PDB file with SEQRES, HELIX, SHEET and CRYST1 records, atoms N, CA, C and O in Angstrom:
SEQRES   1 A   66  MET THR PHE LYS ILE PHE LEU THR ILE PHE THR THR VAL          
SEQRES   2 A   66  LEU PHE ALA GLU LEU GLY ASP LYS THR GLN LEU ALA THR          
SEQRES   3 A   66  LEU LEU PHE THR THR ASN LYS GLU ASN SER LYS ILE ILE          
SEQRES   4 A   66  ILE PHE CYS ALA ALA ALA LEU ALA LEU ILE VAL ALA THR          
SEQRES   5 A   66  GLY ILE ALA VAL LEU ILE GLY ASN ALA VAL ALA LYS TYR          
SEQRES   6 A   66  ASN                                                          
HELIX    1 AA1 THR A    2  GLU A   17  1                                  16    
HELIX    2 AA2 LYS A   21  THR A   31  1                                  11    
HELIX    3 AA3 LYS A   37  LYS A   64  1                                  28    
CRYST1    1.000    1.000    1.000  90.00  90.00  90.00 P 1           1          
ATOM      1  N   MET A   1      -9.412 -13.478 -17.104  1.00  0.00           N  
ATOM      2  CA  MET A   1      -8.166 -13.858 -16.451  1.00  0.00           C  
ATOM      3  C   MET A   1      -7.522 -12.665 -15.761  1.00  0.00           C  
ATOM      4  O   MET A   1      -7.006 -12.800 -14.652  1.00  0.00           O  
ATOM      5  N   THR A   2      -7.545 -11.498 -16.399  1.00  0.00           N  
ATOM      6  CA  THR A   2      -6.933 -10.312 -15.816  1.00  0.00           C  
ATOM      7  C   THR A   2      -7.622  -9.926 -14.519  1.00  0.00           C  
ATOM      8  O   THR A   2      -6.956  -9.569 -13.547  1.00  0.00           O  
ATOM      9  N   PHE A   3      -8.958  -9.993 -14.492  1.00  0.00           N  
ATOM     10  CA  PHE A   3      -9.690  -9.646 -13.273  1.00  0.00           C  
ATOM     11  C   PHE A   3      -9.374 -10.616 -12.142  1.00  0.00           C  
ATOM     12  O   PHE A   3      -9.293 -10.213 -10.981  1.00  0.00           O  
ATOM     13  N   LYS A   4      -9.195 -11.887 -12.472  1.00  0.00           N  
ATOM     14  CA  LYS A   4      -8.858 -12.881 -11.455  1.00  0.00           C  
ATOM     15  C   LYS A   4      -7.498 -12.566 -10.834  1.00  0.00           C  
ATOM     16  O   LYS A   4      -7.341 -12.653  -9.616  1.00  0.00           O  
ATOM     17  N   ILE A   5      -6.534 -12.207 -11.643  1.00  0.00           N  
ATOM     18  CA  ILE A   5      -5.210 -11.838 -11.138  1.00  0.00           C  
ATOM     19  C   ILE A   5      -5.319 -10.583 -10.278  1.00  0.00           C  
ATOM     20  O   ILE A   5      -4.750 -10.514  -9.188  1.00  0.00           O  
ATOM     21  N   PHE A   6      -6.064  -9.580 -10.785  1.00  0.00           N  
ATOM     22  CA  PHE A   6      -6.269  -8.342 -10.034  1.00  0.00           C  
ATOM     23  C   PHE A   6      -6.867  -8.641  -8.667  1.00  0.00           C  
ATOM     24  O   PHE A   6      -6.378  -8.144  -7.653  1.00  0.00           O  
ATOM     25  N   LEU A   7      -7.912  -9.441  -8.634  1.00  0.00           N  
ATOM     26  CA  LEU A   7      -8.597  -9.763  -7.384  1.00  0.00           C  
ATOM     27  C   LEU A   7      -7.683 -10.533  -6.433  1.00  0.00           C  
ATOM     28  O   LEU A   7      -7.710 -10.296  -5.226  1.00  0.00           O  
ATOM     29  N   THR A   8      -6.885 -11.440  -6.958  1.00  0.00           N  
ATOM     30  CA  THR A   8      -5.944 -12.202  -6.136  1.00  0.00           C  
ATOM     31  C   THR A   8      -4.915 -11.287  -5.494  1.00  0.00           C  
ATOM     32  O   THR A   8      -4.649 -11.381  -4.296  1.00  0.00           O  
ATOM     33  N   ILE A   9      -4.335 -10.396  -6.301  1.00  0.00           N  
ATOM     34  CA  ILE A   9      -3.330  -9.469  -5.783  1.00  0.00           C  
ATOM     35  C   ILE A   9      -3.960  -8.515  -4.774  1.00  0.00           C  
ATOM     36  O   ILE A   9      -3.400  -8.279  -3.704  1.00  0.00           O  
ATOM     37  N   PHE A  10      -5.136  -7.962  -5.120  1.00  0.00           N  
ATOM     38  CA  PHE A  10      -5.826  -7.039  -4.225  1.00  0.00           C  
ATOM     39  C   PHE A  10      -6.097  -7.683  -2.868  1.00  0.00           C  
ATOM     40  O   PHE A  10      -5.808  -7.096  -1.825  1.00  0.00           O  
ATOM     41  N   THR A  11      -6.652  -8.887  -2.890  1.00  0.00           N  
ATOM     42  CA  THR A  11      -6.998  -9.573  -1.647  1.00  0.00           C  
ATOM     43  C   THR A  11      -5.753  -9.891  -0.820  1.00  0.00           C  
ATOM     44  O   THR A  11      -5.743  -9.699   0.396  1.00  0.00           O  
ATOM     45  N   THR A  12      -4.722 -10.370  -1.473  1.00  0.00           N  
ATOM     46  CA  THR A  12      -3.487 -10.722  -0.773  1.00  0.00           C  
ATOM     47  C   THR A  12      -2.864  -9.499  -0.115  1.00  0.00           C  
ATOM     48  O   THR A  12      -2.495  -9.546   1.059  1.00  0.00           O  
ATOM     49  N   VAL A  13      -2.745  -8.413  -0.857  1.00  0.00           N  
ATOM     50  CA  VAL A  13      -2.135  -7.196  -0.309  1.00  0.00           C  
ATOM     51  C   VAL A  13      -3.020  -6.586   0.774  1.00  0.00           C  
ATOM     52  O   VAL A  13      -2.511  -6.126   1.796  1.00  0.00           O  
ATOM     53  N   LEU A  14      -4.323  -6.575   0.570  1.00  0.00           N  
ATOM     54  CA  LEU A  14      -5.230  -6.025   1.575  1.00  0.00           C  
ATOM     55  C   LEU A  14      -5.061  -6.748   2.906  1.00  0.00           C  
ATOM     56  O   LEU A  14      -4.899  -6.102   3.941  1.00  0.00           O  
ATOM     57  N   PHE A  15      -5.095  -8.067   2.893  1.00  0.00           N  
ATOM     58  CA  PHE A  15      -4.969  -8.807   4.145  1.00  0.00           C  
ATOM     59  C   PHE A  15      -3.556  -8.724   4.723  1.00  0.00           C  
ATOM     60  O   PHE A  15      -3.389  -8.777   5.941  1.00  0.00           O  
ATOM     61  N   ALA A  16      -2.548  -8.595   3.878  1.00  0.00           N  
ATOM     62  CA  ALA A  16      -1.181  -8.439   4.373  1.00  0.00           C  
ATOM     63  C   ALA A  16      -0.994  -7.086   5.060  1.00  0.00           C  
ATOM     64  O   ALA A  16      -0.225  -6.972   6.014  1.00  0.00           O  
ATOM     65  N   GLU A  17      -1.693  -6.070   4.576  1.00  0.00           N  
ATOM     66  CA  GLU A  17      -1.558  -4.721   5.128  1.00  0.00           C  
ATOM     67  C   GLU A  17      -2.400  -4.493   6.383  1.00  0.00           C  
ATOM     68  O   GLU A  17      -2.074  -3.619   7.186  1.00  0.00           O  
ATOM     69  N   LEU A  18      -3.466  -5.253   6.565  1.00  0.00           N  
ATOM     70  CA  LEU A  18      -4.323  -5.047   7.733  1.00  0.00           C  
ATOM     71  C   LEU A  18      -3.546  -5.275   9.023  1.00  0.00           C  
ATOM     72  O   LEU A  18      -2.948  -6.332   9.227  1.00  0.00           O  
ATOM     73  N   GLY A  19      -3.566  -4.271   9.885  1.00  0.00           N  
ATOM     74  CA  GLY A  19      -2.922  -4.404  11.184  1.00  0.00           C  
ATOM     75  C   GLY A  19      -1.413  -4.285  11.163  1.00  0.00           C  
ATOM     76  O   GLY A  19      -0.768  -4.541  12.180  1.00  0.00           O  
ATOM     77  N   ASP A  20      -0.828  -3.904  10.037  1.00  0.00           N  
ATOM     78  CA  ASP A  20       0.627  -3.776   9.992  1.00  0.00           C  
ATOM     79  C   ASP A  20       1.040  -2.397  10.525  1.00  0.00           C  
ATOM     80  O   ASP A  20       0.193  -1.581  10.888  1.00  0.00           O  
ATOM     81  N   LYS A  21       2.339  -2.157  10.566  1.00  0.00           N  
ATOM     82  CA  LYS A  21       2.859  -0.904  11.119  1.00  0.00           C  
ATOM     83  C   LYS A  21       2.364   0.313  10.358  1.00  0.00           C  
ATOM     84  O   LYS A  21       2.136   1.364  10.957  1.00  0.00           O  
ATOM     85  N   THR A  22       2.195   0.190   9.052  1.00  0.00           N  
ATOM     86  CA  THR A  22       1.724   1.322   8.255  1.00  0.00           C  
ATOM     87  C   THR A  22       0.310   1.720   8.665  1.00  0.00           C  
ATOM     88  O   THR A  22       0.024   2.904   8.840  1.00  0.00           O  
ATOM     89  N   GLN A  23      -0.557   0.755   8.816  1.00  0.00           N  
ATOM     90  CA  GLN A  23      -1.930   1.054   9.202  1.00  0.00           C  
ATOM     91  C   GLN A  23      -1.980   1.633  10.615  1.00  0.00           C  
ATOM     92  O   GLN A  23      -2.749   2.557  10.879  1.00  0.00           O  
ATOM     93  N   LEU A  24      -1.176   1.102  11.510  1.00  0.00           N  
ATOM     94  CA  LEU A  24      -1.153   1.621  12.876  1.00  0.00           C  
ATOM     95  C   LEU A  24      -0.625   3.054  12.913  1.00  0.00           C  
ATOM     96  O   LEU A  24      -1.143   3.882  13.661  1.00  0.00           O  
ATOM     97  N   ALA A  25       0.398   3.353  12.116  1.00  0.00           N  
ATOM     98  CA  ALA A  25       0.916   4.717  12.049  1.00  0.00           C  
ATOM     99  C   ALA A  25      -0.139   5.669  11.504  1.00  0.00           C  
ATOM    100  O   ALA A  25      -0.309   6.773  12.021  1.00  0.00           O  
ATOM    101  N   THR A  26      -0.843   5.250  10.471  1.00  0.00           N  
ATOM    102  CA  THR A  26      -1.909   6.076   9.901  1.00  0.00           C  
ATOM    103  C   THR A  26      -3.014   6.300  10.928  1.00  0.00           C  
ATOM    104  O   THR A  26      -3.545   7.405  11.039  1.00  0.00           O  
ATOM    105  N   LEU A  27      -3.359   5.270  11.666  1.00  0.00           N  
ATOM    106  CA  LEU A  27      -4.365   5.391  12.712  1.00  0.00           C  
ATOM    107  C   LEU A  27      -3.930   6.412  13.759  1.00  0.00           C  
ATOM    108  O   LEU A  27      -4.739   7.220  14.215  1.00  0.00           O  
ATOM    109  N   LEU A  28      -2.651   6.377  14.140  1.00  0.00           N  
ATOM    110  CA  LEU A  28      -2.165   7.336  15.134  1.00  0.00           C  
ATOM    111  C   LEU A  28      -2.216   8.767  14.615  1.00  0.00           C  
ATOM    112  O   LEU A  28      -2.584   9.675  15.360  1.00  0.00           O  
ATOM    113  N   PHE A  29      -1.853   8.988  13.354  1.00  0.00           N  
ATOM    114  CA  PHE A  29      -1.952  10.328  12.780  1.00  0.00           C  
ATOM    115  C   PHE A  29      -3.402  10.814  12.793  1.00  0.00           C  
ATOM    116  O   PHE A  29      -3.664  12.001  12.991  1.00  0.00           O  
ATOM    117  N   THR A  30      -4.320   9.907  12.585  1.00  0.00           N  
ATOM    118  CA  THR A  30      -5.734  10.263  12.518  1.00  0.00           C  
ATOM    119  C   THR A  30      -6.289  10.667  13.880  1.00  0.00           C  
ATOM    120  O   THR A  30      -7.252  11.430  13.951  1.00  0.00           O  
ATOM    121  N   THR A  31      -5.697  10.167  14.957  1.00  0.00           N  
ATOM    122  CA  THR A  31      -6.202  10.513  16.291  1.00  0.00           C  
ATOM    123  C   THR A  31      -5.954  11.966  16.662  1.00  0.00           C  
ATOM    124  O   THR A  31      -6.604  12.491  17.566  1.00  0.00           O  
ATOM    125  N   ASN A  32      -5.019  12.626  15.972  1.00  0.00           N  
ATOM    126  CA  ASN A  32      -4.760  14.047  16.228  1.00  0.00           C  
ATOM    127  C   ASN A  32      -5.829  14.865  15.511  1.00  0.00           C  
ATOM    128  O   ASN A  32      -5.893  14.865  14.282  1.00  0.00           O  
ATOM    129  N   LYS A  33      -6.659  15.556  16.268  1.00  0.00           N  
ATOM    130  CA  LYS A  33      -7.783  16.304  15.694  1.00  0.00           C  
ATOM    131  C   LYS A  33      -7.325  17.446  14.787  1.00  0.00           C  
ATOM    132  O   LYS A  33      -8.098  17.919  13.954  1.00  0.00           O  
ATOM    133  N   GLU A  34      -6.078  17.891  14.940  1.00  0.00           N  
ATOM    134  CA  GLU A  34      -5.569  18.988  14.122  1.00  0.00           C  
ATOM    135  C   GLU A  34      -5.206  18.542  12.707  1.00  0.00           C  
ATOM    136  O   GLU A  34      -5.130  19.365  11.795  1.00  0.00           O  
ATOM    137  N   ASN A  35      -4.985  17.250  12.526  1.00  0.00           N  
ATOM    138  CA  ASN A  35      -4.592  16.731  11.220  1.00  0.00           C  
ATOM    139  C   ASN A  35      -5.818  16.541  10.322  1.00  0.00           C  
ATOM    140  O   ASN A  35      -6.820  15.958  10.735  1.00  0.00           O  
ATOM    141  N   SER A  36      -5.720  17.038   9.104  1.00  0.00           N  
ATOM    142  CA  SER A  36      -6.787  16.854   8.126  1.00  0.00           C  
ATOM    143  C   SER A  36      -6.863  15.381   7.729  1.00  0.00           C  
ATOM    144  O   SER A  36      -5.862  14.780   7.341  1.00  0.00           O  
ATOM    145  N   LYS A  37      -8.045  14.818   7.830  1.00  0.00           N  
ATOM    146  CA  LYS A  37      -8.214  13.398   7.504  1.00  0.00           C  
ATOM    147  C   LYS A  37      -7.973  13.127   6.020  1.00  0.00           C  
ATOM    148  O   LYS A  37      -7.454  12.070   5.660  1.00  0.00           O  
ATOM    149  N   ILE A  38      -8.345  14.069   5.163  1.00  0.00           N  
ATOM    150  CA  ILE A  38      -8.112  13.876   3.727  1.00  0.00           C  
ATOM    151  C   ILE A  38      -6.620  13.933   3.416  1.00  0.00           C  
ATOM    152  O   ILE A  38      -6.145  13.198   2.551  1.00  0.00           O  
ATOM    153  N   ILE A  39      -5.876  14.792   4.106  1.00  0.00           N  
ATOM    154  CA  ILE A  39      -4.418  14.858   3.912  1.00  0.00           C  
ATOM    155  C   ILE A  39      -3.772  13.559   4.381  1.00  0.00           C  
ATOM    156  O   ILE A  39      -2.879  13.034   3.715  1.00  0.00           O  
ATOM    157  N   ILE A  40      -4.214  13.045   5.511  1.00  0.00           N  
ATOM    158  CA  ILE A  40      -3.673  11.777   6.011  1.00  0.00           C  
ATOM    159  C   ILE A  40      -3.947  10.659   5.007  1.00  0.00           C  
ATOM    160  O   ILE A  40      -3.058   9.871   4.686  1.00  0.00           O  
ATOM    161  N   PHE A  41      -5.182  10.598   4.517  1.00  0.00           N  
ATOM    162  CA  PHE A  41      -5.538   9.565   3.548  1.00  0.00           C  
ATOM    163  C   PHE A  41      -4.686   9.675   2.287  1.00  0.00           C  
ATOM    164  O   PHE A  41      -4.127   8.682   1.822  1.00  0.00           O  
ATOM    165  N   CYS A  42      -4.589  10.876   1.740  1.00  0.00           N  
ATOM    166  CA  CYS A  42      -3.834  11.069   0.496  1.00  0.00           C  
ATOM    167  C   CYS A  42      -2.347  10.766   0.678  1.00  0.00           C  
ATOM    168  O   CYS A  42      -1.730  10.127  -0.175  1.00  0.00           O  
ATOM    169  N   ALA A  43      -1.777  11.225   1.789  1.00  0.00           N  
ATOM    170  CA  ALA A  43      -0.350  10.977   2.037  1.00  0.00           C  
ATOM    171  C   ALA A  43      -0.069   9.486   2.220  1.00  0.00           C  
ATOM    172  O   ALA A  43       0.897   8.959   1.668  1.00  0.00           O  
ATOM    173  N   ALA A  44      -0.914   8.813   2.993  1.00  0.00           N  
ATOM    174  CA  ALA A  44      -0.718   7.382   3.219  1.00  0.00           C  
ATOM    175  C   ALA A  44      -0.923   6.589   1.929  1.00  0.00           C  
ATOM    176  O   ALA A  44      -0.172   5.658   1.639  1.00  0.00           O  
ATOM    177  N   ALA A  45      -1.940   6.962   1.160  1.00  0.00           N  
ATOM    178  CA  ALA A  45      -2.198   6.270  -0.105  1.00  0.00           C  
ATOM    179  C   ALA A  45      -1.043   6.473  -1.077  1.00  0.00           C  
ATOM    180  O   ALA A  45      -0.605   5.523  -1.726  1.00  0.00           O  
ATOM    181  N   LEU A  46      -0.546   7.704  -1.182  1.00  0.00           N  
ATOM    182  CA  LEU A  46       0.574   7.984  -2.081  1.00  0.00           C  
ATOM    183  C   LEU A  46       1.828   7.226  -1.646  1.00  0.00           C  
ATOM    184  O   LEU A  46       2.563   6.705  -2.485  1.00  0.00           O  
ATOM    185  N   ALA A  47       2.071   7.166  -0.340  1.00  0.00           N  
ATOM    186  CA  ALA A  47       3.236   6.416   0.152  1.00  0.00           C  
ATOM    187  C   ALA A  47       3.135   4.944  -0.218  1.00  0.00           C  
ATOM    188  O   ALA A  47       4.129   4.336  -0.613  1.00  0.00           O  
ATOM    189  N   LEU A  48       1.944   4.365  -0.094  1.00  0.00           N  
ATOM    190  CA  LEU A  48       1.767   2.958  -0.467  1.00  0.00           C  
ATOM    191  C   LEU A  48       1.916   2.750  -1.969  1.00  0.00           C  
ATOM    192  O   LEU A  48       2.443   1.728  -2.409  1.00  0.00           O  
ATOM    193  N   ILE A  49       1.453   3.722  -2.758  1.00  0.00           N  
ATOM    194  CA  ILE A  49       1.601   3.629  -4.208  1.00  0.00           C  
ATOM    195  C   ILE A  49       3.081   3.662  -4.589  1.00  0.00           C  
ATOM    196  O   ILE A  49       3.531   2.870  -5.417  1.00  0.00           O  
ATOM    197  N   VAL A  50       3.834   4.578  -3.983  1.00  0.00           N  
ATOM    198  CA  VAL A  50       5.269   4.679  -4.287  1.00  0.00           C  
ATOM    199  C   VAL A  50       6.002   3.405  -3.860  1.00  0.00           C  
ATOM    200  O   VAL A  50       6.824   2.878  -4.610  1.00  0.00           O  
ATOM    201  N   ALA A  51       5.701   2.909  -2.649  1.00  0.00           N  
ATOM    202  CA  ALA A  51       6.345   1.679  -2.174  1.00  0.00           C  
ATOM    203  C   ALA A  51       6.018   0.501  -3.087  1.00  0.00           C  
ATOM    204  O   ALA A  51       6.888  -0.319  -3.378  1.00  0.00           O  
ATOM    205  N   THR A  52       4.781   0.416  -3.535  1.00  0.00           N  
ATOM    206  CA  THR A  52       4.378  -0.652  -4.442  1.00  0.00           C  
ATOM    207  C   THR A  52       5.065  -0.505  -5.792  1.00  0.00           C  
ATOM    208  O   THR A  52       5.484  -1.495  -6.391  1.00  0.00           O  
ATOM    209  N   GLY A  53       5.180   0.727  -6.272  1.00  0.00           N  
ATOM    210  CA  GLY A  53       5.894   0.974  -7.533  1.00  0.00           C  
ATOM    211  C   GLY A  53       7.334   0.510  -7.463  1.00  0.00           C  
ATOM    212  O   GLY A  53       7.845  -0.099  -8.403  1.00  0.00           O  
ATOM    213  N   ILE A  54       7.986   0.799  -6.352  1.00  0.00           N  
ATOM    214  CA  ILE A  54       9.375   0.350  -6.164  1.00  0.00           C  
ATOM    215  C   ILE A  54       9.440  -1.178  -6.180  1.00  0.00           C  
ATOM    216  O   ILE A  54      10.333  -1.759  -6.797  1.00  0.00           O  
ATOM    217  N   ALA A  55       8.495  -1.824  -5.501  1.00  0.00           N  
ATOM    218  CA  ALA A  55       8.481  -3.295  -5.481  1.00  0.00           C  
ATOM    219  C   ALA A  55       8.276  -3.868  -6.875  1.00  0.00           C  
ATOM    220  O   ALA A  55       8.901  -4.865  -7.238  1.00  0.00           O  
ATOM    221  N   VAL A  56       7.399  -3.237  -7.661  1.00  0.00           N  
ATOM    222  CA  VAL A  56       7.144  -3.709  -9.029  1.00  0.00           C  
ATOM    223  C   VAL A  56       8.396  -3.545  -9.887  1.00  0.00           C  
ATOM    224  O   VAL A  56       8.748  -4.446 -10.648  1.00  0.00           O  
ATOM    225  N   LEU A  57       9.060  -2.415  -9.770  1.00  0.00           N  
ATOM    226  CA  LEU A  57      10.286  -2.184 -10.544  1.00  0.00           C  
ATOM    227  C   LEU A  57      11.377  -3.183 -10.177  1.00  0.00           C  
ATOM    228  O   LEU A  57      12.048  -3.723 -11.057  1.00  0.00           O  
ATOM    229  N   ILE A  58      11.556  -3.428  -8.889  1.00  0.00           N  
ATOM    230  CA  ILE A  58      12.566  -4.399  -8.446  1.00  0.00           C  
ATOM    231  C   ILE A  58      12.182  -5.807  -8.903  1.00  0.00           C  
ATOM    232  O   ILE A  58      13.028  -6.565  -9.380  1.00  0.00           O  
ATOM    233  N   GLY A  59      10.897  -6.152  -8.753  1.00  0.00           N  
ATOM    234  CA  GLY A  59      10.446  -7.474  -9.201  1.00  0.00           C  
ATOM    235  C   GLY A  59      10.652  -7.674 -10.685  1.00  0.00           C  
ATOM    236  O   GLY A  59      11.029  -8.761 -11.122  1.00  0.00           O  
ATOM    237  N   ASN A  60      10.409  -6.632 -11.463  1.00  0.00           N  
ATOM    238  CA  ASN A  60      10.621  -6.698 -12.909  1.00  0.00           C  
ATOM    239  C   ASN A  60      12.099  -6.892 -13.235  1.00  0.00           C  
ATOM    240  O   ASN A  60      12.446  -7.662 -14.130  1.00  0.00           O  
ATOM    241  N   ALA A  61      12.959  -6.199 -12.514  1.00  0.00           N  
ATOM    242  CA  ALA A  61      14.418  -6.342 -12.736  1.00  0.00           C  
ATOM    243  C   ALA A  61      14.883  -7.735 -12.378  1.00  0.00           C  
ATOM    244  O   ALA A  61      15.694  -8.323 -13.093  1.00  0.00           O  
ATOM    245  N   VAL A  62      14.375  -8.273 -11.274  1.00  0.00           N  
ATOM    246  CA  VAL A  62      14.757  -9.636 -10.843  1.00  0.00           C  
ATOM    247  C   VAL A  62      14.250 -10.658 -11.862  1.00  0.00           C  
ATOM    248  O   VAL A  62      14.944 -11.633 -12.149  1.00  0.00           O  
ATOM    249  N   ALA A  63      13.063 -10.452 -12.406  1.00  0.00           N  
ATOM    250  CA  ALA A  63      12.483 -11.399 -13.370  1.00  0.00           C  
ATOM    251  C   ALA A  63      13.332 -11.501 -14.631  1.00  0.00           C  
ATOM    252  O   ALA A  63      13.332 -12.545 -15.284  1.00  0.00           O  
ATOM    253  N   LYS A  64      14.049 -10.451 -14.985  1.00  0.00           N  
ATOM    254  CA  LYS A  64      14.893 -10.485 -16.182  1.00  0.00           C  
ATOM    255  C   LYS A  64      16.079 -11.439 -16.027  1.00  0.00           C  
ATOM    256  O   LYS A  64      16.636 -11.922 -17.013  1.00  0.00           O  
ATOM    257  N   TYR A  65      16.458 -11.702 -14.756  1.00  0.00           N  
ATOM    258  CA  TYR A  65      17.591 -12.595 -14.496  1.00  0.00           C  
ATOM    259  C   TYR A  65      17.146 -14.009 -14.153  1.00  0.00           C  
ATOM    260  O   TYR A  65      17.977 -14.862 -13.842  1.00  0.00           O  
ATOM    261  N   ASN A  66      15.875 -14.257 -14.205  1.00  0.00           N  
ATOM    262  CA  ASN A  66      15.334 -15.554 -13.839  1.00  0.00           C  
ATOM    263  C   ASN A  66      15.398 -16.520 -14.994  1.00  0.00           C  
ATOM    264  O   ASN A  66      14.981 -17.670 -14.860  1.00  0.00           O  
TER     265      ASN A  66                                                      
END                                                                             
């Protein structure tokens, strides 16, 4: 059951993120040859992790009032 939930969330978020402003911004940073690709990847990944963490915390707080 846990894997099914994981896969559902992963698939939903992956398709929601494809082609969005975040991906386009990351793509633009990557076009600059002076920018390290690993730094771009790590920074973008960390930003998404932090944004997701905030969403989880807010969702958890809202669930307490449901």
